[in-house]
MARBAVEX-162025 format. One record per residue: residue in one letter; x, y, z of N, C-alpha, C in turn; chain. Coordinates in nm, 2 decimals, m for minus. Atoms other than C-alpha are relative to their C-alpha. Last residue first. Layout:
code / nxx / nyy / nzz / caxx / cayy / cazz / cxx / cyy / czz / unit
A / X / Y / Z / X / Y / Z / X / Y / Z / A
...
***
This chain:
code / nxx / nyy / nzz / caxx / cayy / cazz / cxx / cyy / czz / unit
D / m0.09 / m0.05 / 0.09 / 14.57 / 6.71 / 6.02 / 0.14 / m0.11 / m0.03 / A
M / 0.01 / 0.06 / 0.16 / 14.30 / 6.60 / 6.14 / 0.09 / 0.01 / m0.06 / A
L / 0.01 / 0.17 / 0.01 / 14.34 / 6.66 / 6.52 / 0.02 / m0.09 / m0.12 / A
R / m0.08 / 0.07 / 0.14 / 14.47 / 7.04 / 6.41 / m0.01 / m0.16 / 0.03 / A
L / m0.09 / 0.05 / m0.05 / 14.38 / 7.20 / 6.79 / 0.06 / m0.08 / m0.13 / A
I / m0.06 / m0.07 / m0.07 / 14.12 / 7.45 / 6.64 / 0.12 / m0.09 / 0.04 / A
R / m0.06 / m0.15 / 0.11 / 13.99 / 7.26 / 6.37 / 0.11 / 0.06 / 0.09 / A
V / m0.08 / 0.00 / 0.10 / 13.91 / 6.98 / 6.61 / 0.06 / 0.03 / m0.08 / A
V / m0.14 / 0.06 / m0.06 / 13.83 / 7.14 / 6.87 / 0.08 / m0.06 / m0.08 / A
G / m0.17 / m0.16 / m0.08 / 13.63 / 7.38 / 6.68 / 0.08 / m0.08 / 0.04 / A
T / m0.01 / m0.08 / 0.12 / 13.39 / 7.03 / 6.51 / 0.13 / 0.11 / 0.01 / A
M / m0.11 / 0.08 / 0.06 / 13.40 / 6.91 / 6.87 / 0.07 / 0.05 / m0.13 / A
I / m0.11 / 0.00 / m0.10 / 13.19 / 7.18 / 6.98 / 0.13 / m0.07 / m0.04 / A
P / m0.07 / m0.10 / 0.10 / 12.96 / 7.19 / 6.65 / 0.11 / 0.02 / 0.11 / A
V / m0.05 / 0.02 / 0.14 / 12.90 / 6.84 / 6.74 / 0.01 / 0.10 / m0.04 / A
L / m0.12 / 0.09 / m0.01 / 12.85 / 6.86 / 7.15 / 0.08 / m0.03 / m0.15 / A
A / m0.12 / m0.07 / m0.05 / 12.59 / 7.07 / 7.16 / 0.11 / m0.04 / m0.05 / A
D / 0.00 / m0.07 / 0.09 / 12.34 / 6.79 / 6.97 / 0.09 / 0.17 / 0.01 / A
E / m0.04 / 0.12 / 0.14 / 12.47 / 6.55 / 7.22 / 0.01 / 0.09 / m0.05 / A
L / m0.16 / m0.02 / m0.04 / 12.41 / 6.84 / 7.55 / 0.06 / m0.07 / m0.12 / A
A / m0.03 / m0.15 / 0.00 / 12.04 / 6.89 / 7.38 / 0.19 / 0.01 / 0.01 / A
A / 0.05 / m0.02 / 0.15 / 11.96 / 6.53 / 7.41 / 0.06 / 0.12 / m0.06 / A
Q / m0.08 / 0.08 / 0.06 / 12.08 / 6.52 / 7.75 / 0.00 / m0.03 / m0.16 / A
T / m0.09 / m0.05 / 0.15 / 11.89 / 6.76 / 7.84 / 0.10 / m0.06 / m0.07 / A
E / 0.10 / m0.07 / 0.09 / 11.60 / 6.57 / 8.03 / 0.10 / 0.10 / m0.14 / A
R / 0.06 / 0.07 / 0.06 / 11.87 / 6.36 / 8.20 / m0.10 / 0.03 / m0.11 / A
L / m0.09 / 0.08 / 0.11 / 12.02 / 6.64 / 8.32 / m0.02 / m0.08 / m0.10 / A
R / m0.03 / m0.10 / 0.08 / 11.74 / 6.79 / 8.50 / 0.10 / m0.06 / m0.11 / A
A / 0.09 / m0.01 / 0.14 / 11.68 / 6.45 / 8.61 / m0.03 / 0.10 / m0.09 / A
L / m0.04 / 0.10 / 0.07 / 12.01 / 6.43 / 8.80 / m0.11 / m0.01 / m0.12 / A
T / m0.12 / m0.05 / 0.10 / 11.96 / 6.76 / 8.94 / 0.01 / m0.06 / m0.09 / A
P / 0.10 / m0.10 / 0.10 / 11.61 / 6.66 / 9.09 / 0.13 / 0.07 / m0.11 / A
G / 0.11 / 0.01 / 0.13 / 11.76 / 6.37 / 9.24 / m0.04 / 0.06 / m0.08 / A
P / m0.03 / m0.03 / 0.16 / 12.06 / 6.51 / 9.40 / m0.09 / m0.02 / m0.09 / A
D / 0.13 / 0.08 / 0.08 / 11.92 / 6.53 / 9.74 / 0.07 / 0.06 / m0.13 / A
A / 0.08 / 0.10 / m0.07 / 12.20 / 6.59 / 10.02 / m0.13 / m0.05 / m0.10 / A
P / 0.14 / m0.10 / m0.04 / 12.45 / 6.75 / 9.77 / m0.10 / m0.11 / 0.10 / A
A / 0.09 / m0.04 / 0.06 / 12.79 / 6.57 / 9.78 / m0.15 / 0.04 / 0.05 / A
E / 0.09 / m0.09 / 0.03 / 13.09 / 6.56 / 9.91 / m0.04 / 0.00 / m0.11 / A
E / 0.05 / m0.03 / m0.07 / 13.21 / 6.21 / 9.99 / m0.08 / 0.13 / 0.01 / A
F / m0.06 / m0.12 / m0.11 / 13.33 / 6.10 / 9.69 / m0.14 / 0.02 / 0.11 / A
E / m0.15 / 0.02 / m0.02 / 13.29 / 5.78 / 9.47 / 0.04 / 0.07 / 0.15 / A
M / m0.03 / 0.16 / m0.06 / 12.90 / 5.77 / 9.48 / 0.13 / m0.02 / 0.05 / A
I / 0.01 / 0.01 / m0.14 / 12.86 / 6.11 / 9.37 / 0.02 / m0.08 / 0.09 / A
L / m0.11 / m0.07 / m0.08 / 13.13 / 6.09 / 9.10 / m0.08 / m0.01 / 0.15 / A
D / m0.12 / 0.07 / m0.04 / 12.94 / 5.75 / 8.96 / 0.08 / 0.14 / 0.11 / A
E / 0.06 / 0.11 / m0.11 / 12.59 / 5.97 / 8.94 / 0.15 / m0.08 / 0.08 / A
I / 0.05 / m0.10 / m0.12 / 12.75 / 6.26 / 8.78 / m0.04 / m0.12 / 0.12 / A
I / m0.17 / m0.08 / m0.07 / 12.93 / 6.00 / 8.52 / m0.02 / 0.07 / 0.16 / A
A / m0.08 / 0.14 / m0.05 / 12.59 / 5.83 / 8.45 / 0.14 / 0.03 / 0.08 / A
A / 0.08 / m0.02 / m0.13 / 12.42 / 6.15 / 8.41 / 0.06 / m0.09 / 0.03 / A
K / 0.13 / 0.13 / m0.05 / 12.66 / 6.17 / 8.12 / m0.04 / 0.03 / 0.11 / A
I / 0.07 / 0.04 / m0.10 / 12.90 / 6.47 / 8.01 / m0.08 / m0.10 / 0.00 / A
G / 0.06 / 0.09 / 0.09 / 13.07 / 6.55 / 7.66 / m0.07 / m0.10 / 0.15 / A
P / 0.10 / m0.04 / 0.08 / 13.11 / 6.94 / 7.75 / m0.02 / m0.16 / m0.09 / A
H / m0.01 / 0.08 / 0.07 / 13.27 / 6.87 / 8.09 / m0.11 / m0.03 / m0.13 / A
G / 0.10 / 0.12 / 0.02 / 13.27 / 7.20 / 8.21 / 0.05 / m0.10 / m0.03 / A
T / 0.03 / m0.04 / m0.15 / 13.57 / 7.49 / 8.29 / m0.13 / m0.14 / 0.01 / A
F / 0.14 / m0.03 / 0.00 / 13.69 / 7.39 / 7.94 / m0.01 / 0.00 / 0.18 / A
G / 0.06 / 0.04 / m0.15 / 14.05 / 7.46 / 7.84 / m0.15 / 0.03 / 0.06 / A
L / 0.16 / m0.05 / 0.00 / 14.19 / 7.47 / 7.52 / m0.02 / m0.04 / 0.14 / A
A / 0.04 / 0.02 / m0.15 / 14.57 / 7.42 / 7.44 / m0.16 / 0.06 / 0.03 / A
N / 0.00 / 0.16 / m0.04 / 14.74 / 7.43 / 7.11 / m0.05 / m0.06 / 0.11 / A
A / 0.04 / 0.10 / 0.13 / 14.77 / 7.77 / 6.93 / m0.06 / m0.15 / 0.07 / A
G / m0.04 / 0.04 / 0.12 / 14.83 / 7.98 / 7.26 / m0.10 / m0.08 / m0.15 / A
V / m0.20 / m0.04 / m0.05 / 14.64 / 7.94 / 7.56 / 0.04 / m0.01 / m0.14 / A
Q / m0.12 / 0.05 / 0.10 / 14.24 / 7.92 / 7.45 / 0.13 / 0.06 / 0.05 / A
F / m0.04 / m0.13 / 0.06 / 13.90 / 7.97 / 7.69 / 0.13 / m0.04 / m0.09 / A
L / m0.09 / 0.07 / 0.10 / 13.59 / 7.78 / 7.76 / 0.11 / 0.12 / m0.04 / A
A / 0.08 / 0.17 / 0.01 / 13.34 / 7.83 / 8.03 / 0.10 / m0.06 / m0.09 / A
P / m0.04 / 0.10 / 0.15 / 13.52 / 8.17 / 8.14 / m0.06 / m0.13 / 0.03 / A
Y / m0.12 / 0.08 / m0.01 / 13.29 / 8.33 / 8.43 / 0.06 / m0.04 / m0.15 / A
G / m0.11 / m0.04 / 0.04 / 13.02 / 8.57 / 8.34 / 0.15 / m0.03 / 0.00 / A
G / m0.06 / m0.12 / m0.08 / 12.79 / 8.42 / 8.55 / 0.09 / 0.05 / m0.01 / A
S / 0.07 / m0.05 / m0.05 / 12.60 / 8.24 / 8.30 / 0.03 / 0.14 / 0.09 / A
D / 0.12 / 0.06 / m0.10 / 12.90 / 8.10 / 8.18 / m0.10 / 0.11 / 0.04 / A
V / 0.03 / m0.03 / m0.16 / 13.15 / 8.26 / 7.91 / m0.13 / m0.10 / 0.07 / A
A / 0.11 / 0.02 / 0.01 / 13.29 / 8.11 / 7.56 / 0.00 / 0.08 / 0.22 / A
L / 0.02 / 0.09 / 0.10 / 13.61 / 8.16 / 7.39 / m0.15 / m0.01 / 0.04 / A
I / 0.15 / 0.05 / m0.02 / 13.80 / 8.37 / 7.62 / m0.07 / m0.03 / m0.12 / A
R / 0.12 / m0.07 / 0.06 / 14.14 / 8.42 / 7.50 / m0.12 / m0.06 / 0.03 / A
A / 0.10 / 0.10 / 0.05 / 14.43 / 8.36 / 7.71 / m0.10 / 0.04 / 0.00 / A
E / m0.08 / 0.05 / 0.15 / 14.76 / 8.60 / 7.79 / m0.12 / m0.08 / m0.08 / A
P / 0.03 / m0.08 / 0.08 / 14.60 / 8.71 / 8.09 / 0.01 / m0.03 / m0.11 / A
P / m0.05 / m0.09 / m0.05 / 14.60 / 8.38 / 8.29 / m0.01 / 0.11 / m0.13 / A
P / m0.11 / m0.01 / 0.14 / 14.28 / 8.20 / 8.26 / 0.16 / 0.11 / 0.07 / A
L / m0.04 / m0.14 / 0.05 / 14.11 / 8.20 / 8.63 / 0.10 / 0.00 / m0.11 / A
P / m0.14 / m0.05 / 0.00 / 13.95 / 7.88 / 8.72 / 0.01 / 0.17 / m0.06 / A
R / 0.02 / m0.06 / 0.16 / 13.64 / 7.86 / 8.89 / 0.13 / 0.03 / m0.03 / A
R / m0.08 / m0.07 / 0.00 / 13.58 / 7.60 / 9.21 / 0.01 / 0.07 / m0.15 / A
S / m0.02 / m0.14 / m0.05 / 13.32 / 7.46 / 9.38 / 0.13 / 0.08 / m0.02 / A
W / m0.01 / 0.00 / m0.09 / 13.25 / 7.14 / 9.16 / 0.06 / 0.12 / 0.06 / A
L / 0.00 / 0.10 / m0.08 / 13.05 / 7.02 / 8.92 / 0.06 / 0.01 / 0.14 / A
H / m0.13 / 0.00 / m0.12 / 13.05 / 7.32 / 8.67 / m0.06 / m0.11 / 0.17 / A
S / 0.03 / 0.06 / m0.08 / 12.85 / 7.18 / 8.37 / 0.12 / 0.00 / 0.13 / A
A / m0.10 / 0.02 / m0.15 / 12.93 / 7.41 / 8.14 / m0.08 / m0.06 / 0.11 / A
P / m0.01 / 0.02 / m0.13 / 12.72 / 7.31 / 7.78 / 0.09 / m0.01 / 0.09 / A
L / m0.06 / 0.07 / m0.05 / 12.81 / 7.52 / 7.48 / 0.02 / m0.06 / 0.14 / A
A / 0.07 / 0.00 / m0.12 / 12.55 / 7.67 / 7.25 / 0.09 / m0.13 / 0.11 / A
G / 0.10 / m0.04 / 0.04 / 12.78 / 7.75 / 6.93 / m0.07 / 0.01 / 0.15 / A
A / 0.10 / 0.04 / m0.06 / 13.13 / 7.66 / 7.01 / m0.13 / 0.09 / 0.00 / A
P / 0.04 / 0.12 / 0.02 / 13.43 / 7.66 / 6.81 / m0.11 / m0.06 / 0.07 / A
L / 0.00 / 0.10 / m0.09 / 13.49 / 7.98 / 6.73 / m0.05 / m0.11 / 0.04 / A
R / m0.13 / 0.01 / m0.05 / 13.59 / 8.24 / 6.45 / 0.00 / m0.11 / 0.13 / A
R / m0.04 / 0.06 / 0.11 / 13.25 / 8.18 / 6.26 / 0.18 / m0.02 / 0.02 / A
A / 0.05 / 0.16 / 0.00 / 13.03 / 8.23 / 6.56 / 0.10 / m0.07 / m0.11 / A
S / 0.05 / 0.08 / 0.10 / 13.21 / 8.57 / 6.58 / m0.03 / m0.12 / 0.02 / A
G / m0.05 / m0.03 / 0.11 / 13.28 / 8.71 / 6.91 / m0.08 / m0.08 / m0.08 / A
R / m0.08 / m0.15 / 0.01 / 13.22 / 8.56 / 7.31 / 0.07 / 0.01 / m0.16 / A
R / m0.15 / m0.05 / 0.04 / 13.00 / 8.28 / 7.30 / 0.04 / 0.08 / 0.01 / A
R / 0.03 / m0.05 / 0.11 / 12.75 / 8.18 / 7.56 / 0.11 / 0.06 / m0.06 / A
A / m0.10 / m0.13 / 0.00 / 12.79 / 7.92 / 7.83 / m0.04 / 0.07 / m0.16 / A
K / m0.08 / m0.01 / 0.14 / 12.46 / 7.66 / 7.85 / 0.07 / 0.15 / 0.01 / A
G / 0.02 / m0.07 / 0.09 / 12.39 / 7.54 / 8.21 / 0.06 / m0.01 / m0.17 / A
G / m0.06 / m0.03 / 0.10 / 12.48 / 7.39 / 8.51 / m0.07 / 0.06 / m0.10 / A
R / 0.01 / m0.10 / 0.07 / 12.42 / 7.35 / 8.87 / 0.07 / 0.00 / m0.10 / A
G / 0.10 / 0.04 / 0.10 / 12.41 / 7.09 / 9.14 / m0.06 / 0.10 / m0.13 / A
R / 0.10 / m0.12 / 0.02 / 12.72 / 7.18 / 9.28 / m0.08 / m0.06 / m0.13 / A
V / 0.08 / 0.00 / 0.14 / 12.91 / 6.88 / 9.42 / m0.07 / 0.11 / m0.02 / A
Q / 0.05 / 0.07 / m0.03 / 13.20 / 6.99 / 9.72 / m0.11 / m0.01 / m0.15 / A
P / 0.08 / 0.04 / 0.16 / 13.48 / 7.15 / 9.76 / m0.10 / m0.13 / 0.00 / A
R / 0.03 / 0.16 / m0.02 / 13.54 / 7.25 / 10.15 / m0.10 / m0.01 / m0.19 / A
D / m0.02 / 0.04 / m0.12 / 13.67 / 7.65 / 10.18 / 0.01 / m0.21 / m0.02 / A
A / 0.08 / 0.05 / m0.08 / 13.59 / 7.66 / 9.79 / 0.05 / 0.00 / 0.18 / A
R / 0.01 / 0.12 / m0.06 / 13.93 / 7.76 / 9.57 / m0.13 / 0.04 / 0.11 / A
G / 0.06 / m0.08 / m0.08 / 14.00 / 8.06 / 9.32 / m0.05 / m0.17 / 0.09 / A
L / 0.16 / 0.06 / m0.01 / 14.24 / 7.89 / 9.12 / m0.07 / 0.11 / 0.07 / A
W / 0.04 / 0.06 / m0.10 / 14.53 / 8.09 / 8.94 / m0.11 / m0.02 / 0.04 / A
G / 0.09 / m0.08 / m0.06 / 14.75 / 8.22 / 8.63 / m0.05 / m0.04 / 0.15 / A
G / m0.06 / m0.12 / m0.06 / 15.10 / 8.21 / 8.54 / m0.17 / 0.03 / 0.06 / A
H / m0.04 / m0.17 / 0.07 / 15.10 / 7.98 / 8.25 / 0.01 / 0.14 / 0.10 / A
H / m0.13 / m0.02 / 0.11 / 15.16 / 7.68 / 8.44 / 0.01 / 0.10 / m0.08 / A
V / m0.09 / m0.06 / m0.13 / 14.88 / 7.74 / 8.74 / 0.16 / m0.04 / m0.13 / A
P / m0.03 / m0.15 / m0.05 / 14.64 / 7.84 / 8.47 / 0.15 / m0.04 / 0.09 / A
A / m0.06 / m0.11 / 0.09 / 14.68 / 7.51 / 8.27 / 0.01 / 0.13 / 0.06 / A
T / m0.14 / 0.05 / 0.03 / 14.63 / 7.26 / 8.57 / 0.03 / 0.11 / m0.08 / A
R / m0.10 / m0.03 / m0.13 / 14.33 / 7.43 / 8.74 / 0.14 / m0.08 / m0.03 / A
G / m0.05 / m0.15 / 0.03 / 14.18 / 7.44 / 8.35 / 0.06 / m0.01 / 0.15 / A
A / m0.19 / 0.00 / m0.05 / 14.15 / 7.07 / 8.43 / 0.03 / 0.12 / m0.06 / A
R / m0.03 / m0.08 / m0.15 / 13.78 / 7.11 / 8.38 / 0.12 / 0.00 / 0.06 / A
H / 0.11 / 0.00 / m0.04 / 13.81 / 6.94 / 8.06 / m0.01 / 0.02 / 0.16 / A
R / 0.00 / 0.03 / m0.11 / 14.16 / 7.00 / 7.92 / m0.18 / 0.02 / 0.06 / A
P / 0.15 / m0.02 / m0.04 / 14.24 / 7.01 / 7.53 / m0.03 / m0.04 / 0.19 / A
V / 0.00 / 0.05 / m0.10 / 14.63 / 6.96 / 7.48 / m0.17 / 0.06 / 0.09 / A
P / 0.09 / m0.08 / 0.00 / 14.77 / 6.99 / 7.10 / m0.05 / m0.06 / 0.19 / A
L / 0.10 / 0.09 / 0.02 / 15.11 / 6.92 / 7.06 / m0.08 / 0.03 / 0.09 / A
G / 0.14 / m0.04 / 0.08 / 15.34 / 7.17 / 7.00 / m0.14 / m0.08 / 0.02 / A
K / 0.02 / 0.11 / 0.14 / 15.61 / 6.98 / 7.14 / m0.10 / 0.03 / m0.09 / A
Q / m0.13 / m0.02 / 0.08 / 15.68 / 7.28 / 7.40 / 0.00 / m0.07 / m0.09 / A
L / m0.01 / m0.15 / 0.05 / 15.31 / 7.26 / 7.53 / 0.15 / 0.03 / m0.13 / A
A / 0.10 / 0.01 / 0.10 / 15.34 / 6.87 / 7.59 / m0.02 / 0.17 / m0.12 / A
A / m0.02 / 0.10 / 0.09 / 15.60 / 6.92 / 7.79 / m0.04 / 0.00 / m0.13 / A
K / m0.13 / m0.06 / 0.03 / 15.48 / 7.17 / 7.99 / 0.06 / m0.03 / m0.14 / A
T / 0.09 / m0.07 / 0.09 / 15.18 / 6.94 / 8.03 / 0.09 / 0.14 / m0.08 / A
L / 0.04 / 0.07 / 0.13 / 15.40 / 6.68 / 8.14 / m0.03 / 0.12 / m0.09 / A
T / m0.10 / m0.05 / 0.04 / 15.59 / 6.92 / 8.43 / m0.04 / m0.10 / m0.17 / A
L / m0.06 / m0.10 / 0.08 / 15.26 / 7.00 / 8.52 / 0.08 / m0.02 / m0.12 / A
E / 0.10 / 0.00 / 0.12 / 15.12 / 6.65 / 8.54 / 0.06 / 0.14 / m0.03 / A
E / m0.05 / 0.10 / 0.09 / 15.42 / 6.52 / 8.76 / m0.08 / 0.06 / m0.15 / A
I / m0.14 / 0.00 / 0.03 / 15.37 / 6.79 / 8.98 / 0.05 / m0.04 / m0.14 / A
L / m0.01 / m0.11 / 0.10 / 15.00 / 6.74 / 9.01 / 0.16 / 0.02 / m0.04 / A
T / m0.08 / m0.03 / 0.09 / 15.02 / 6.39 / 9.09 / 0.02 / 0.12 / m0.12 / A
P / m0.14 / 0.06 / m0.04 / 14.84 / 6.36 / 9.41 / 0.10 / 0.02 / m0.10 / A
V / m0.03 / 0.12 / 0.06 / 14.60 / 6.63 / 9.29 / 0.08 / m0.08 / 0.03 / A
N / m0.08 / 0.02 / 0.09 / 14.59 / 6.88 / 9.57 / m0.03 / m0.11 / m0.11 / A
R / 0.03 / 0.12 / 0.05 / 14.32 / 6.91 / 9.85 / 0.05 / m0.01 / m0.14 / A
G / 0.10 / 0.08 / m0.08 / 14.39 / 7.19 / 10.05 / m0.02 / m0.13 / m0.01 / A
G / m0.04 / 0.03 / m0.14 / 14.60 / 7.39 / 9.81 / m0.09 / m0.07 / 0.06 / A
A / m0.03 / m0.10 / m0.06 / 14.50 / 7.54 / 9.47 / 0.04 / m0.03 / 0.14 / A
S / m0.15 / m0.07 / m0.02 / 14.56 / 7.27 / 9.24 / 0.05 / 0.11 / 0.09 / A
G / m0.03 / m0.11 / 0.06 / 14.23 / 7.05 / 9.27 / 0.15 / 0.02 / m0.05 / A
W / m0.15 / m0.02 / 0.02 / 14.07 / 6.71 / 9.36 / 0.09 / 0.15 / m0.06 / A
P / m0.02 / m0.13 / m0.09 / 13.69 / 6.75 / 9.45 / 0.15 / m0.01 / m0.01 / A
G / 0.09 / 0.02 / m0.13 / 13.62 / 6.52 / 9.14 / 0.02 / 0.15 / 0.07 / A
G / m0.06 / 0.14 / m0.14 / 13.95 / 6.52 / 8.94 / m0.10 / 0.02 / 0.11 / A
G / 0.03 / m0.05 / m0.11 / 13.84 / 6.66 / 8.56 / 0.04 / m0.05 / 0.12 / A
L / 0.12 / 0.01 / m0.02 / 14.01 / 6.52 / 8.25 / 0.02 / 0.07 / 0.16 / A
L / 0.00 / 0.02 / m0.12 / 14.37 / 6.61 / 8.10 / m0.17 / 0.03 / 0.05 / A
V / 0.10 / m0.08 / m0.06 / 14.42 / 6.58 / 7.73 / m0.06 / m0.06 / 0.18 / A
L / 0.01 / 0.05 / m0.14 / 14.74 / 6.49 / 7.59 / m0.15 / 0.08 / 0.02 / A
G / 0.06 / m0.08 / m0.07 / 14.82 / 6.49 / 7.20 / m0.03 / m0.01 / 0.17 / A
D / 0.05 / m0.09 / 0.08 / 14.98 / 6.33 / 6.94 / m0.08 / 0.09 / 0.06 / A
F / 0.08 / 0.03 / 0.09 / 15.16 / 6.02 / 7.14 / m0.04 / 0.16 / m0.12 / A
L / 0.11 / m0.06 / 0.02 / 15.20 / 6.15 / 7.47 / m0.07 / m0.01 / m0.16 / A
Q / 0.14 / 0.06 / 0.02 / 15.42 / 5.85 / 7.55 / m0.14 / 0.08 / m0.02 / A
G / 0.00 / 0.03 / 0.12 / 15.76 / 6.00 / 7.53 / m0.13 / m0.07 / m0.03 / A
V / 0.00 / m0.09 / 0.13 / 15.68 / 6.27 / 7.76 / m0.01 / m0.08 / m0.13 / A
K / m0.12 / m0.08 / 0.05 / 15.62 / 6.00 / 8.01 / m0.02 / 0.08 / m0.11 / A
P / m0.12 / m0.03 / 0.14 / 15.26 / 5.92 / 8.10 / 0.09 / 0.07 / m0.01 / A
V / 0.04 / m0.13 / 0.09 / 15.12 / 5.98 / 8.49 / 0.09 / m0.03 / m0.10 / A
R / m0.12 / m0.11 / m0.02 / 15.14 / 5.65 / 8.65 / m0.03 / 0.08 / m0.11 / A
G / m0.02 / m0.10 / 0.09 / 14.91 / 5.34 / 8.76 / 0.10 / 0.10 / m0.01 / A
G / m0.09 / 0.05 / 0.06 / 15.03 / 5.02 / 8.97 / m0.05 / 0.10 / m0.12 / A
S / m0.15 / 0.10 / m0.07 / 14.71 / 5.01 / 9.21 / 0.09 / 0.02 / m0.19 / A
A / 0.03 / 0.14 / m0.06 / 14.46 / 5.30 / 9.05 / 0.18 / m0.11 / 0.06 / A
F / 0.05 / 0.05 / m0.12 / 14.51 / 5.67 / 9.09 / 0.01 / m0.11 / 0.08 / A
P / m0.11 / 0.01 / m0.12 / 14.77 / 5.71 / 8.82 / m0.07 / 0.00 / 0.11 / A
R / 0.03 / 0.04 / m0.13 / 14.48 / 5.59 / 8.54 / 0.09 / m0.01 / 0.12 / A
S / m0.16 / 0.04 / m0.06 / 14.65 / 5.64 / 8.17 / m0.12 / 0.08 / 0.18 / A
Y / m0.05 / m0.04 / m0.14 / 14.42 / 5.62 / 7.93 / 0.06 / m0.04 / 0.08 / A
R / m0.04 / 0.09 / m0.10 / 14.46 / 5.58 / 7.54 / 0.01 / 0.06 / 0.14 / A
F / m0.06 / m0.03 / m0.09 / 14.29 / 5.76 / 7.27 / 0.01 / m0.13 / 0.12 / A
R / m0.01 / 0.11 / m0.07 / 14.23 / 5.70 / 6.89 / 0.06 / 0.08 / 0.13 / A
I / m0.07 / m0.05 / m0.08 / 14.11 / 5.96 / 6.65 / 0.00 / m0.11 / 0.09 / A
R / m0.11 / 0.09 / 0.00 / 13.98 / 5.79 / 6.37 / 0.06 / 0.04 / 0.08 / A
R / m0.10 / m0.06 / 0.07 / 13.72 / 6.09 / 6.32 / 0.12 / m0.09 / 0.01 / A
G / 0.11 / m0.03 / 0.11 / 13.36 / 5.87 / 6.42 / 0.14 / 0.06 / m0.09 / A
E / m0.02 / 0.13 / 0.04 / 13.63 / 5.71 / 6.73 / m0.06 / 0.04 / m0.12 / A
L / m0.16 / 0.02 / 0.02 / 13.71 / 6.10 / 6.83 / m0.04 / m0.15 / m0.08 / A
H / m0.02 / m0.13 / 0.10 / 13.31 / 6.20 / 6.84 / 0.16 / m0.02 / m0.08 / A
D / 0.07 / 0.05 / 0.11 / 13.23 / 5.86 / 7.00 / 0.03 / 0.11 / m0.14 / A
E / m0.07 / 0.12 / 0.06 / 13.49 / 5.91 / 7.26 / m0.09 / m0.04 / m0.12 / A
I / m0.09 / m0.04 / 0.10 / 13.33 / 6.27 / 7.33 / 0.07 / m0.10 / m0.06 / A
L / 0.04 / 0.02 / 0.13 / 13.01 / 6.12 / 7.48 / 0.11 / 0.07 / m0.11 / A
G / 0.16 / 0.02 / 0.05 / 13.18 / 6.02 / 7.77 / 0.01 / 0.04 / m0.13 / A
L / 0.04 / m0.09 / 0.11 / 13.55 / 6.11 / 7.81 / m0.13 / 0.05 / m0.04 / A
Y / m0.08 / 0.00 / 0.11 / 13.60 / 5.99 / 8.15 / m0.04 / 0.05 / m0.12 / A
E / 0.02 / m0.10 / 0.09 / 13.47 / 6.04 / 8.52 / 0.13 / m0.02 / m0.12 / A
A / 0.12 / 0.01 / 0.09 / 13.40 / 5.77 / 8.75 / m0.01 / 0.08 / m0.10 / A
S / 0.09 / 0.12 / 0.08 / 13.73 / 5.61 / 8.83 / m0.14 / 0.05 / m0.03 / A
T / 0.08 / 0.04 / m0.08 / 13.91 / 5.97 / 8.93 / m0.09 / m0.16 / m0.06 / A
H / m0.02 / 0.02 / m0.12 / 14.16 / 6.12 / 8.79 / m0.04 / m0.06 / 0.12 / A
Q / 0.14 / 0.00 / m0.07 / 14.19 / 6.03 / 8.43 / 0.05 / 0.02 / 0.15 / A
I / m0.06 / 0.04 / m0.16 / 14.48 / 6.11 / 8.23 / m0.14 / 0.06 / 0.05 / A
V / 0.09 / m0.06 / m0.09 / 14.43 / 6.09 / 7.86 / m0.02 / m0.03 / 0.12 / A
A / m0.06 / 0.03 / m0.15 / 14.71 / 6.05 / 7.58 / m0.15 / 0.05 / 0.11 / A
L / m0.04 / m0.15 / m0.12 / 14.56 / 6.13 / 7.26 / 0.00 / m0.12 / 0.11 / A
T / 0.07 / 0.06 / m0.15 / 14.63 / 5.89 / 6.95 / 0.01 / 0.13 / 0.13 / A
K / m0.07 / m0.08 / m0.13 / 14.64 / 6.01 / 6.59 / m0.03 / m0.08 / 0.11 / A
M / 0.11 / m0.07 / m0.09 / 14.60 / 5.77 / 6.27 / 0.03 / 0.02 / 0.13 / A
***
């Protein structure tokens, strides 16, 4: 059985619906919580078979409010890529572009965004891991992948929703396994929240089944591209 090291940046956000897909394939995952008392970023020797970087709420890497463990995570990500380990990132493209020479756009004041939608594929469906890829952009940041990145899907605004760097790194600008409960907990955890999130949360609950269906081909593609079953 393979084991993925998963780094959380907030108590609210976790793998969500993705957990079931990994467990169904006998792929284990172990969370690290650097923000918690006694928590820390894993060492290179604790990477096991891959590294997953989750979103960080209003935290980022473009200045202003960086993830407190940003440098350690950049070092760890570089080590993982050099070892050829798979590195999927959910809204943590904030780390990948910095390491690979890209950069991030940053809002003056990060805040919860009540907008989400489906990304559309770029290229042949047989070559890409995503069909109707949900892209829930929760925070006012959009990663700009490095020039060598392969854009696999874009959102309704034409911005990258899923990109690949090299053979073993995928960057999601939204959380494909999002749950309404995760959004609710993020809103309660941080001050940067909309005045009336109720309507947006209601729409998310209405589309939860569609998100679950869309995750099936997404995870099939992720597992294939990152060779998690090899």
